[in-house]
Backbone bond lengths (Angstrom), bond angles and torsions (degrees), N, CA, C in turn:
res aa  C-N    CA-C-N  psi(-1)  N-CA   C-N-CA  omega(-1)  CA-C   N-CA-C  phi
1 X - - - 1.467 - - 1.521 109.49 -
2 X 1.323 118.29 129.49 1.468 119.74 177.14 1.521 111.75 -56.14
3 X 1.324 115.96 134.32 1.453 121.84 178.38 1.531 108.76 -106.41
4 X 1.319 116.99 -171.34 1.460 120.83 -173.52 1.534 113.15 -50.80
5 X 1.328 120.88 -48.34 1.469 119.01 -177.18 1.526 113.15 -62.61
6 X 1.344 116.60 -38.11 1.456 119.58 -179.53 1.526 111.02 -67.73
7 X 1.328 116.66 -41.54 1.466 119.91 178.73 1.525 110.22 -67.41
8 X 1.329 116.89 -37.85 1.466 120.15 176.00 1.524 110.47 -60.60
9 X 1.317 116.74 -39.80 1.450 120.26 178.04 1.519 112.43 -63.44
10 X 1.326 116.55 -40.90 1.464 120.86 177.28 1.521 110.28 -61.19
11 X 1.327 116.17 -46.26 1.472 120.37 -178.80 1.524 111.02 -61.97
12 X 1.336 116.65 -44.74 1.467 119.91 -179.12 1.529 112.12 -64.34
13 X 1.332 116.11 -34.62 1.466 119.40 177.98 1.525 112.30 -76.96
14 X 1.328 115.76 -35.78 1.456 120.85 -173.44 1.527 112.67 -78.40
15 X 1.334 116.64 -40.07 1.468 120.89 -172.33 1.532 113.54 -53.41
16 X 1.333 119.79 -51.71 1.468 117.90 -176.99 1.525 113.87 -67.79
17 X 1.322 116.76 -16.35 1.455 120.20 -178.57 1.525 113.55 -87.03
18 X 1.341 116.95 -25.69 1.468 117.48 -172.88 1.528 115.13 -130.28
19 X 1.329 119.04 -13.99 1.463 119.16 178.64 1.521 110.49 -61.32
20 X 1.316 115.60 135.67 1.446 121.17 -179.71 1.518 114.06 89.95
21 X 1.318 117.17 -8.41 1.458 120.58 -178.47 1.534 110.47 -93.58
22 X 1.317 116.14 161.02 1.459 122.06 -176.48 1.519 110.43 -115.16
23 X 1.334 115.41 136.00 1.458 121.96 176.75 1.526 108.74 -80.34
24 X 1.302 117.14 117.57 1.467 120.97 179.82 1.522 110.82 -76.08
25 X 1.324 115.84 -53.57 1.462 120.94 177.73 1.515 109.50 -158.73
26 X 1.330 115.64 169.28 1.463 121.27 -176.15 1.514 110.21 -129.84
27 X 1.328 113.98 160.93 1.456 121.28 168.28 1.524 107.66 -148.85
28 X 1.322 115.97 160.41 1.459 120.86 178.24 1.530 108.43 -130.78
29 X 1.315 114.99 162.94 1.462 120.23 -178.45 1.527 110.91 -70.56
30 X 1.327 115.24 160.03 1.465 120.29 175.22 1.526 110.69 -60.45
31 X 1.321 116.26 -31.71 1.474 120.43 179.60 1.523 110.91 -60.01
32 X 1.323 116.65 -44.08 1.464 120.41 179.15 1.521 110.38 -66.12
33 X 1.321 117.23 -44.41 1.470 121.04 -179.21 1.524 110.81 -61.15
34 X 1.318 116.32 -48.06 1.476 120.59 -178.53 1.521 110.65 -63.17
35 X 1.332 116.39 -42.53 1.472 120.21 -179.60 1.522 111.58 -65.38
36 X 1.341 116.27 -43.16 1.466 119.60 179.24 1.520 110.93 -65.74
37 X 1.323 117.26 -38.12 1.469 121.22 177.48 1.521 111.07 -62.28
38 X 1.327 115.22 -32.81 1.472 120.50 179.13 1.523 112.50 -81.99
39 X 1.346 116.80 2.73 1.463 120.68 177.61 1.512 114.88 89.73
40 X 1.321 117.72 11.43 1.460 120.95 179.34 1.528 109.73 -95.08
41 X 1.320 116.64 139.26 1.470 121.74 179.54 1.523 109.26 -86.46
42 X 1.313 116.65 68.20 1.457 121.12 -176.27 1.525 111.23 -85.66
43 X 1.323 116.52 110.63 1.474 126.52 177.36 1.533 111.26 64.26
44 X 1.323 118.41 -58.75 1.467 121.43 179.76 1.527 108.18 -81.24
45 X 1.319 116.27 110.66 1.465 120.76 -174.22 1.532 111.17 -106.69
46 X 1.324 115.46 142.79 1.459 120.67 169.55 1.511 116.23 80.70
47 X 1.321 118.51 -11.06 1.463 122.35 179.30 1.519 109.61 -138.62
48 X 1.331 116.64 158.36 1.453 119.96 170.82 1.527 108.71 -70.54
49 X 1.319 116.08 162.27 1.456 119.63 178.00 1.521 110.59 -59.19
50 X 1.323 117.03 -44.96 1.468 120.36 -178.51 1.523 111.68 -62.05
51 X 1.330 116.95 -43.35 1.464 120.01 179.84 1.524 111.27 -65.28
52 X 1.315 115.72 -37.88 1.469 119.88 178.57 1.527 110.57 -65.77
53 X 1.329 116.65 -46.88 1.461 120.55 -178.46 1.524 111.02 -64.50
54 X 1.325 116.22 -43.70 1.470 119.44 179.15 1.523 111.16 -64.74
55 X 1.343 116.03 -40.36 1.461 119.77 -178.17 1.515 113.08 -66.14
56 X 1.335 116.91 -36.14 1.472 120.92 -177.29 1.523 112.90 -80.55
57 X 1.307 117.53 -19.17 1.466 120.51 -177.01 1.530 111.03 -60.96
58 X 1.315 116.42 133.09 1.467 124.43 178.74 1.532 113.82 67.29
59 X 1.320 117.25 19.22 1.461 121.13 174.24 1.528 110.25 -77.80
60 X 1.322 116.14 135.68 1.461 120.26 172.08 1.521 108.74 -95.54
61 X 1.329 115.57 133.05 1.466 121.20 178.70 1.523 108.10 -87.05
62 X 1.326 116.96 103.26 1.460 120.50 -176.95 1.520 112.49 -81.33
63 X 1.340 116.24 -42.31 1.467 119.15 -174.75 1.522 108.74 -157.66
64 X 1.326 115.76 148.02 1.464 122.08 176.21 1.524 107.88 -124.66
65 X 1.334 116.93 126.79 1.459 121.66 179.83 1.520 109.10 -136.38
66 X 1.321 114.51 164.25 1.462 120.19 174.08 1.511 110.22 -100.91
67 X 1.319 116.56 141.32 1.470 122.50 169.98 1.510 106.92 -133.31
68 X 1.346 116.59 108.45 1.449 122.70 -174.33 1.529 108.49 57.23
69 X 1.336 118.53 -119.60 1.464 121.17 178.68 1.526 112.04 -100.90
70 X 1.317 117.00 13.61 1.463 121.50 -178.94 1.524 110.99 -104.19
71 X 1.319 115.52 152.83 1.464 122.71 170.79 1.521 107.10 -105.68
72 X 1.330 115.85 124.35 1.466 121.88 178.05 1.529 109.13 -103.78
73 X 1.325 115.55 116.63 1.458 121.00 171.80 1.530 107.01 -95.84
74 X 1.316 117.13 108.73 1.462 120.53 176.50 1.525 108.08 -83.55
75 X 1.325 116.10 119.82 1.455 123.10 -170.96 1.525 110.68 -120.13
76 X 1.318 115.55 161.75 1.456 120.32 173.07 1.524 108.62 -143.49
77 X 1.322 114.96 140.83 1.463 122.00 179.17 1.523 108.04 -147.32
78 X 1.308 115.86 123.38 1.469 121.22 -178.19 1.529 110.44 52.87
79 X 1.326 115.19 43.55 1.477 124.10 178.15 1.517 114.13 66.11
80 X 1.331 117.54 12.36 1.458 121.53 178.18 1.534 109.91 -108.56
81 X 1.331 117.58 130.05 1.472 119.79 179.52 1.528 111.72 -75.62
82 X 1.307 115.20 147.34 1.463 123.05 175.79 1.520 108.20 -140.62
83 X 1.329 115.85 167.26 1.461 121.01 -178.44 1.524 109.24 -137.76
84 X 1.322 115.94 119.86 1.460 120.92 171.26 1.524 107.29 -100.10
85 X 1.330 116.11 118.93 1.460 121.71 -179.02 1.521 108.26 -105.02
86 X 1.325 115.60 123.23 1.464 121.20 -178.07 1.525 109.81 -119.17
87 X 1.333 114.76 130.47 1.465 120.83 172.75 1.520 107.36 -118.85
88 X 1.311 117.66 133.45 1.461 121.96 -173.60 1.517 113.89 -79.66
89 X 1.343 117.71 -6.80 1.454 119.22 -177.38 1.520 110.24 58.87
90 X 1.333 116.91 -132.90 1.460 120.46 179.40 1.526 112.47 -99.54
91 X 1.347 117.02 -27.64 1.462 118.82 -170.36 1.532 112.52 -137.68
92 X 1.323 118.17 21.96 1.454 120.26 -179.04 1.525 112.18 -77.03
93 X 1.326 116.20 149.40 1.470 121.39 178.82 1.525 109.41 -155.29
94 X 1.342 115.82 146.86 1.465 122.35 178.49 1.527 109.87 -108.01
95 X 1.333 115.37 143.39 1.463 121.73 178.83 1.525 109.18 -133.96
96 X 1.325 116.19 136.66 1.466 121.95 173.82 1.522 106.32 -111.08
97 X 1.331 116.08 107.72 1.463 121.42 -170.90 1.523 109.86 -141.13
98 X 1.296 116.10 169.13 1.465 120.94 172.37 1.520 111.20 -88.65
99 X 1.329 115.66 -25.31 1.461 122.09 179.22 1.517 108.58 -152.25
100 X 1.353 118.55 147.40 1.470 120.03 176.56 1.520 113.05 -57.06
101 X 1.348 117.41 -23.19 1.459 120.43 178.90 1.528 112.13 -64.73
102 X 1.331 117.38 -17.41 1.460 120.79 179.57 1.529 112.80 -79.22
103 X 1.332 117.72 -10.56 1.472 120.78 175.73 1.523 107.05 -70.93
104 X 1.315 117.34 112.70 1.465 121.19 -166.96 1.529 113.71 -72.43
105 X 1.342 118.03 -38.13 1.461 119.54 -178.24 1.530 109.81 -83.91
106 X 1.318 114.94 124.62 1.461 120.07 -174.56 1.519 112.54 -58.64
107 X 1.342 117.57 -38.05 1.459 119.28 -175.98 1.521 111.57 -64.77
108 X 1.338 118.14 -31.34 1.466 120.23 175.95 1.521 111.14 -81.26
109 X 1.323 115.84 -37.33 1.475 119.87 177.67 1.534 110.25 -62.90
110 X 1.314 116.75 -41.51 1.462 122.58 -178.24 1.520 111.98 -67.57
111 X 1.330 116.53 -28.91 1.463 120.68 -174.93 1.531 111.86 -112.56
112 X 1.331 116.57 33.97 1.467 120.76 173.20 1.526 108.38 -76.60
113 X 1.349 116.84 128.48 1.466 119.79 -170.29 1.523 115.47 -124.01
114 X 1.332 118.26 -23.72 1.466 120.27 -179.98 1.528 108.26 -130.75
115 X 1.320 116.30 129.67 1.460 121.78 -174.25 1.528 108.85 -125.33
116 X 1.328 116.25 114.19 1.461 121.55 177.75 1.531 108.27 -103.51
117 X 1.314 116.11 110.70 1.459 120.89 178.56 1.526 108.39 -83.68
118 X 1.330 116.43 124.16 1.450 121.16 -175.84 1.532 110.51 -87.25
119 X 1.318 115.64 146.37 1.457 121.49 -176.77 1.533 111.94 -61.20
120 X 1.333 116.28 -33.59 1.460 120.18 -178.42 1.523 112.72 -94.56
121 X 1.340 116.62 13.94 1.451 121.38 178.08 1.512 113.29 102.81
122 X 1.308 115.89 153.35 1.454 120.96 179.29 1.515 112.82 87.60
123 X 1.325 114.61 174.45 1.452 121.92 -175.57 1.523 111.17 -130.28
124 X 1.319 115.44 146.46 1.460 123.27 165.70 1.521 105.12 -109.06
125 X 1.333 116.66 114.98 1.461 122.11 -171.43 1.522 110.41 -115.96
126 X 1.342 115.37 133.99 1.466 120.56 173.52 1.515 108.54 -107.29
127 X 1.325 115.56 124.27 1.465 122.51 178.80 1.521 108.99 -116.42
128 X 1.323 116.16 143.95 1.462 119.51 -177.44 1.529 109.12 -153.34
129 X 1.325 115.77 105.18 1.468 121.34 -173.77 1.525 111.69 -62.72
130 X 1.323 117.17 -44.97 1.465 120.18 -176.82 1.527 113.36 -99.68
131 X 1.322 116.08 -6.02 1.471 122.85 174.42 1.534 113.24 61.66
132 X 1.342 116.59 33.90 1.461 120.53 175.51 1.525 112.00 -93.50
133 X 1.322 116.90 -6.90 1.458 120.45 178.68 1.515 111.33 -72.85
134 X 1.331 115.24 174.66 1.463 118.28 -178.84 1.515 110.94 -151.50
135 X 1.335 114.41 154.87 1.459 122.75 171.88 1.516 108.14 -134.21
136 X 1.328 114.61 135.93 1.464 120.75 176.69 1.519 108.72 -130.97
137 X 1.316 116.11 127.51 1.456 121.08 175.91 1.519 107.85 -98.20
138 X 1.341 116.22 115.54 1.456 123.06 -173.75 1.523 110.20 -125.46
139 X 1.317 115.09 166.67 1.465 119.49 167.27 1.532 109.03 -81.64
140 X 1.340 116.04 -49.57 1.460 122.37 178.59 1.527 108.80 -145.35
141 X 1.326 116.86 172.87 1.464 121.48 176.34 1.528 112.03 -56.05
142 X 1.326 116.51 -32.55 1.463 120.85 -176.91 1.528 112.15 -60.92
143 X 1.318 117.30 -20.17 1.465 120.42 179.68 1.521 112.01 -72.60
144 X 1.333 117.42 -14.58 1.466 121.39 176.20 1.525 107.57 -135.04
145 X 1.338 117.48 86.46 1.474 123.15 -170.82 1.524 116.28 -50.32
146 X 1.356 120.97 -34.04 1.474 117.89 179.13 1.521 113.92 -56.01
147 X 1.314 117.86 -26.29 1.461 120.01 178.21 1.521 111.47 -64.98
148 X 1.329 116.27 -28.90 1.457 120.87 -178.04 1.526 112.22 -76.54
149 X 1.330 116.72 -12.90 1.457 121.52 -177.81 1.527 112.71 -89.76
150 X 1.317 117.16 -5.15 1.461 119.52 -179.02 1.526 111.09 -66.11
151 X 1.325 115.10 144.18 1.464 120.90 177.48 1.529 109.74 -65.69
152 X 1.332 117.17 161.22 1.470 119.25 174.28 1.521 110.74 -58.00
153 X 1.310 116.34 157.16 1.462 120.20 175.29 1.530 108.79 -58.06
154 X 1.332 119.04 136.68 1.468 120.96 -174.69 1.523 114.13 -61.71
155 X 1.332 117.42 -20.35 1.460 121.04 -179.96 1.526 112.38 -89.00
156 X 1.323 117.16 -1.84 1.464 120.80 -177.74 1.522 111.10 -83.71
157 X 1.326 116.30 162.16 1.466 121.78 -176.59 1.526 112.56 -65.96
158 X 1.323 117.03 -30.70 1.460 119.98 -175.24 1.528 113.88 -88.94
159 X 1.336 118.27 -5.39 1.462 121.12 -171.86 1.529 113.08 -66.07
160 X 1.326 117.91 -40.72 1.467 120.35 -178.30 1.519 110.90 -64.56
161 X 1.317 117.90 -49.05 1.464 120.55 179.82 1.525 110.86 -61.01
162 X 1.328 116.18 -37.96 1.466 119.45 177.81 1.529 110.39 -62.33
163 X 1.315 117.19 -45.73 1.464 121.70 179.31 1.529 111.42 -60.49
164 X 1.323 116.41 -49.17 1.467 119.79 -178.45 1.516 111.59 -62.18
165 X 1.317 116.57 -39.49 1.458 120.90 179.44 1.526 111.31 -66.66
166 X 1.315 117.01 -47.24 1.466 120.97 -178.70 1.529 111.32 -64.29
167 X 1.333 117.08 -38.07 1.464 121.05 -177.66 1.520 112.62 -66.00
168 X 1.337 116.72 -19.20 1.461 121.44 179.57 1.520 113.29 -94.53
169 X 1.311 118.39 -4.22 1.460 121.03 -179.00 1.526 110.27 -75.46
170 X 1.336 117.69 154.41 1.470 120.42 178.95 1.521 113.66 -54.83
171 X 1.321 116.79 -32.05 1.473 120.43 -178.09 1.518 112.09 -64.92
172 X 1.339 117.35 -33.29 1.462 120.23 -171.07 1.523 115.17 -113.20
173 X 1.326 119.21 -26.01 1.464 118.85 -166.92 1.528 113.69 -65.34
174 X 1.339 118.17 -23.58 1.463 120.01 178.98 1.531 112.92 -95.24
175 X 1.309 116.99 -2.82 1.462 120.56 -179.40 1.521 111.26 -82.30
176 X 1.336 117.68 156.52 1.466 120.18 174.19 1.528 110.35 -58.44
177 X 1.302 116.94 139.68 1.463 120.65 -176.30 1.533 111.46 -59.26
178 X 1.336 116.66 -33.18 1.470 119.69 177.85 1.525 110.50 -60.23
179 X 1.317 116.89 -43.59 1.455 120.91 179.09 1.528 110.89 -65.24
180 X 1.316 116.84 -38.30 1.467 121.25 -178.34 1.522 110.80 -64.24
181 X 1.320 117.31 -48.05 1.466 118.96 -174.10 1.525 112.28 -77.06
182 X 1.336 117.97 -14.27 1.463 120.06 175.13 1.525 112.01 -88.22
183 X 1.322 117.39 -6.91 1.458 121.27 -179.64 1.529 109.26 -79.99
184 X 1.328 116.65 120.59 1.455 121.08 -177.03 1.509 114.80 -66.14
185 X 1.334 117.63 -12.60 1.457 120.49 175.22 1.532 110.99 -82.91
186 X 1.327 115.76 -14.00 1.465 121.96 -178.63 1.537 110.71 -101.72
187 X 1.332 115.70 -51.08 1.466 122.60 175.01 1.521 107.46 -134.81
188 X 1.294 117.98 129.11 1.459 120.98 -179.01 1.522 111.47 -78.62
189 X 1.323 115.71 127.34 1.455 121.03 166.31 1.507 117.36 86.92
190 X 1.324 118.97 0.27 1.467 121.03 -178.90 1.524 108.99 -94.43
191 X 1.317 116.55 109.37 1.459 121.54 179.21 1.512 111.79 -106.04
192 X 1.309 115.74 -157.43 1.457 122.15 -171.10 1.535 113.23 -62.17
193 X 1.327 116.67 -42.35 1.471 119.50 -175.57 1.527 110.96 -62.29
194 X 1.333 116.10 -52.94 1.467 119.27 -171.25 1.521 112.03 -82.61
195 X 1.331 117.85 -24.05 1.463 119.76 170.66 1.525 109.60 -65.58
196 X 1.329 116.67 -43.40 1.470 121.47 177.69 1.529 110.95 -58.77
197 X 1.324 116.56 -45.56 1.456 120.75 -178.35 1.521 112.31 -66.03
198 X 1.330 116.69 -46.13 1.464 120.13 -177.73 1.525 111.30 -64.04
199 X 1.323 117.53 -41.76 1.465 120.49 179.81 1.524 110.59 -66.03
200 X 1.317 117.24 -36.90 1.468 119.49 177.41 1.526 110.70 -64.17
201 X 1.324 116.97 -47.69 1.472 119.94 -179.33 1.523 111.73 -62.42
202 X 1.343 117.11 -30.50 1.466 121.29 178.92 1.525 112.58 -88.77
203 X 1.351 116.47 -3.44 1.470 122.73 -179.80 1.529 112.05 59.58
204 X 1.324 116.07 37.94 1.467 122.53 178.88 1.519 109.18 -107.44
205 X 1.315 116.24 128.90 1.464 121.61 177.50 1.532 108.80 -67.01
206 X 1.330 118.76 134.37 1.467 120.08 -175.60 1.514 115.38 -63.94
207 X 1.336 117.25 -22.46 1.458 119.00 -178.79 1.527 113.62 -94.15
208 X 1.329 117.65 -1.38 1.472 120.27 176.09 1.523 108.88 -62.00
209 X 1.309 117.35 134.38 1.458 120.09 -177.98 1.524 110.35 -71.94
210 X 1.312 115.74 150.86 1.467 120.90 -178.00 1.521 111.58 -59.26
211 X 1.324 117.18 -36.14 1.470 119.72 -177.03 1.529 112.51 -69.79
212 X 1.328 117.14 -15.93 1.467 121.06 179.64 1.535 111.90 -94.54
213 X 1.314 116.14 15.95 1.456 121.31 176.75 1.522 107.71 -121.55
214 X 1.304 117.44 127.91 1.463 121.39 -176.07 1.527 110.75 -65.95
215 X 1.325 114.78 160.23 1.464 119.67 178.72 1.527 110.51 -60.90
216 X 1.331 116.38 -39.77 1.471 120.24 179.62 1.525 110.55 -61.59
217 X 1.348 115.82 -43.15 1.465 118.99 -178.45 1.528 111.02 -72.27
218 X 1.326 116.70 -34.26 1.474 119.10 175.02 1.527 109.89 -62.46
219 X 1.319 115.85 -40.20 1.466 119.51 179.11 1.521 110.54 -62.17
220 X 1.329 116.63 -44.96 1.461 120.51 178.27 1.524 111.40 -64.41
221 X 1.329 116.48 -36.52 1.463 120.77 177.24 1.519 110.47 -63.31
222 X 1.319 116.19 -44.81 1.469 119.60 178.93 1.529 110.32 -60.58
223 X 1.315 116.34 -43.98 1.468 119.96 179.72 1.522 111.08 -62.84
224 X 1.330 116.59 -34.16 1.465 120.13 177.73 1.519 111.19 -70.49
225 X 1.324 117.05 -38.17 1.461 120.35 175.81 1.523 110.04 -59.16
226 X 1.318 116.49 -46.97 1.465 120.93 179.84 1.527 110.24 -61.48
227 X 1.326 116.58 -41.48 1.466 120.08 -179.81 1.532 111.06 -63.01
228 X 1.327 116.36 -45.03 1.466 120.38 -178.81 1.524 110.50 -66.53
229 X 1.319 116.94 -40.94 1.463 119.69 177.55 1.529 110.94 -60.61
230 X 1.341 116.36 -43.36 1.458 119.80 -179.65 1.528 111.26 -67.03
231 X 1.318 116.92 -39.71 1.463 120.04 177.30 1.525 110.53 -59.36
232 X 1.327 115.22 -42.03 1.462 118.98 -179.48 1.529 111.51 -68.56
233 X 1.329 117.06 -39.69 1.472 119.69 175.97 1.527 109.74 -57.14
234 X 1.333 116.13 -45.33 1.466 120.70 -179.21 1.529 111.80 -63.51
235 X 1.350 115.90 -27.93 1.469 120.64 -178.83 1.523 112.28 -92.43
236 X 1.326 117.26 2.56 1.461 119.88 179.74 1.504 113.93 81.28
237 X 1.337 116.98 17.26 1.454 120.85 178.71 1.519 112.70 83.63
238 X 1.332 115.14 179.58 1.466 122.01 179.31 1.522 109.37 -103.20
239 X 1.320 117.29 117.65 1.465 120.91 176.84 1.517 107.51 -90.85
240 X 1.328 114.49 94.32 1.460 122.36 -178.99 1.525 107.23 -123.32
241 X 1.323 116.65 132.27 1.466 121.69 179.03 1.519 110.92 60.37
242 X 1.346 117.88 -117.20 1.463 120.97 -171.29 1.518 113.97 -104.88
243 X 1.334 118.18 16.52 1.469 118.09 176.06 1.523 110.47 -78.37
244 X 1.338 115.46 133.77 1.460 122.25 170.84 1.520 107.87 -140.40
245 X 1.326 116.98 147.83 1.445 120.28 170.20 1.525 107.78 -81.55
246 X 1.320 118.18 -162.70 1.455 121.83 -176.16 1.529 110.61 -63.89
247 X 1.339 115.28 135.94 1.472 122.90 178.46 1.524 113.30 59.37
248 X 1.348 116.14 27.75 1.458 119.96 174.30 1.502 115.65 83.74
249 X 1.343 118.13 8.09 1.467 120.84 179.45 1.527 110.47 -62.71
250 X 1.326 116.72 145.85 1.457 122.03 -178.03 1.519 110.90 -115.99
251 X 1.345 115.32 153.39 1.453 121.29 175.11 1.512 110.78 -99.22
252 X 1.347 116.76 -178.81 1.468 120.76 -177.15 1.532 113.40 -126.94
253 X 1.343 117.50 4.23 1.465 118.92 -176.92 1.526 111.85 -62.55
254 X 1.330 117.76 -26.71 1.459 120.33 179.51 1.537 111.52 -58.86
255 X 1.325 116.76 -25.34 1.468 120.67 178.89 1.532 111.99 -80.58
256 X 1.335 117.02 -7.89 1.464 120.77 -177.21 1.529 112.48 -110.66
257 X 1.317 117.37 -1.23 1.466 120.44 -176.85 1.524 110.44 -70.44
258 X 1.331 116.04 138.82 1.466 121.70 -176.69 1.526 113.36 -101.58
259 X 1.335 119.07 -23.27 1.451 120.13 -176.45 1.530 112.82 -131.69
260 X 1.311 118.24 -41.21 1.459 120.25 -176.78 1.539 111.01 -57.40
261 X 1.328 115.40 123.06 1.455 121.14 178.10 1.514 115.59 76.88
262 X 1.336 117.45 7.26 1.462 119.95 -176.46 1.533 111.44 -89.13
263 X 1.328 115.97 146.26 1.467 122.19 177.37 1.526 111.72 -91.26
264 X 1.318 116.05 -27.44 1.465 120.84 176.54 1.522 108.93 -133.47
265 X 1.316 116.51 151.86 1.462 122.45 -179.58 1.524 109.54 -71.76
266 X 1.316 116.30 129.96 1.461 120.30 179.50 1.527 112.27 -71.72
267 X 1.342 116.33 -16.53 1.469 119.51 -178.67 1.523 112.56 -88.64
268 X 1.358 117.52 -35.51 1.469 118.95 -173.13 1.521 114.20 -134.23
269 X 1.330 117.34 0.22 1.473 123.19 178.38 1.527 113.91 69.27
270 X 1.318 117.43 9.19 1.463 120.07 175.73 1.532 109.38 -71.53
271 X 1.342 118.18 137.44 1.464 119.67 174.61 1.531 110.34 -58.51
272 X 1.304 116.70 133.06 1.461 119.88 -179.87 1.528 110.24 -75.45
273 X 1.309 115.06 162.52 1.456 121.98 173.99 1.527 108.65 -122.86
274 X 1.308 115.16 167.17 1.460 118.99 177.43 1.519 110.05 -143.36
275 X 1.328 115.29 153.75 1.459 121.50 175.93 1.522 108.04 -151.95
276 X 1.301 115.65 158.34 1.453 121.33 179.00 1.524 110.29 -84.27
277 X 1.317 115.93 122.89 1.459 122.49 175.72 1.517 107.36 -131.68
278 X 1.315 116.95 122.16 1.463 122.17 -179.71 1.527 111.42 54.89
279 X 1.331 115.95 36.43 1.449 120.51 176.20 1.509 114.95 79.48
280 X 1.330 117.93 4.22 1.462 121.31 -179.12 1.529 109.11 -120.03
281 X 1.319 115.59 148.35 1.453 120.95 177.59 1.522 109.43 -77.46
282 X 1.317 115.59 118.96 1.462 121.58 -178.32 1.525 109.40 -105.14
283 X 1.321 116.12 114.90 1.458 122.30 178.88 1.528 108.50 -94.29
284 X 1.331 116.04 138.22 1.466 119.60 -178.92 1.530 109.97 -154.14
285 X 1.318 114.72 164.21 1.461 120.83 175.23 1.523 108.93 -97.96
286 X 1.344 117.68 118.68 1.466 118.90 -178.60 1.521 114.12 -69.03
287 X 1.337 117.19 -16.65 1.462 120.94 178.81 1.515 111.63 -88.38
288 X 1.315 117.12 -42.54 1.473 120.76 -174.69 1.533 113.75 -85.48
289 X 1.315 116.59 -32.18 1.465 120.05 -172.74 1.512 111.29 -104.13
290 X 1.318 115.22 122.89 1.459 121.11 -175.83 1.532 111.21 -124.50
């Protein structure tokens, strides 16, 4: 699943291509229509297909920003602000093309599901192989309360204090630290890849409970998470499995990972181990991480 650096890469690539442009009309794939008719919330969430298409028509895209792992399209229509919130799920990708035939990878071309025809020509296409992504057309964040529960951005001044405070609450202090730092209410945008990397660099076992880590070490862990996230942003994210940035662009952070997906520890050559934590496979070095 794309994490903060990958979503940041999408936003940085997408913004100069579509900001300031107006959506003339939309269409969706038969797969989305059939699924929605059957009562499934496939990609288009919270609205019927018709309401979504009608609502997006003639919207001007004023600005695109990232919030945690979400893409926020700030829109305006008839002088009224709107917000399109996009989550890439596990395999979502955006393409700016003149025709869907220009999407070079067949698996993304085959699974293109939302087509935004731009007033000045061309298409903004959302493709999603596994269809776990989502789009919500809102007036403001308040229209979907879970968005308000996200932790501050990790690069913000208040993020460290928020993390330290949350980690000491009854809900989190007895949980494995890996589970705590992957929770978007505690730290925004840190998923399995970068949690694995930060814990390895700090030599902390992923299943160690938060309460068994000192405040000083938690602070250093948070700083390491921020460092790893920034390194990945600079590298264009990790292109693993089906993640792509805009128009199929790939990142290089996967070549810099020290623990995620490794069979042996790069520091001591010990065979790595793995265990399930919060539903995710956590890889660690049994010699280095305690």
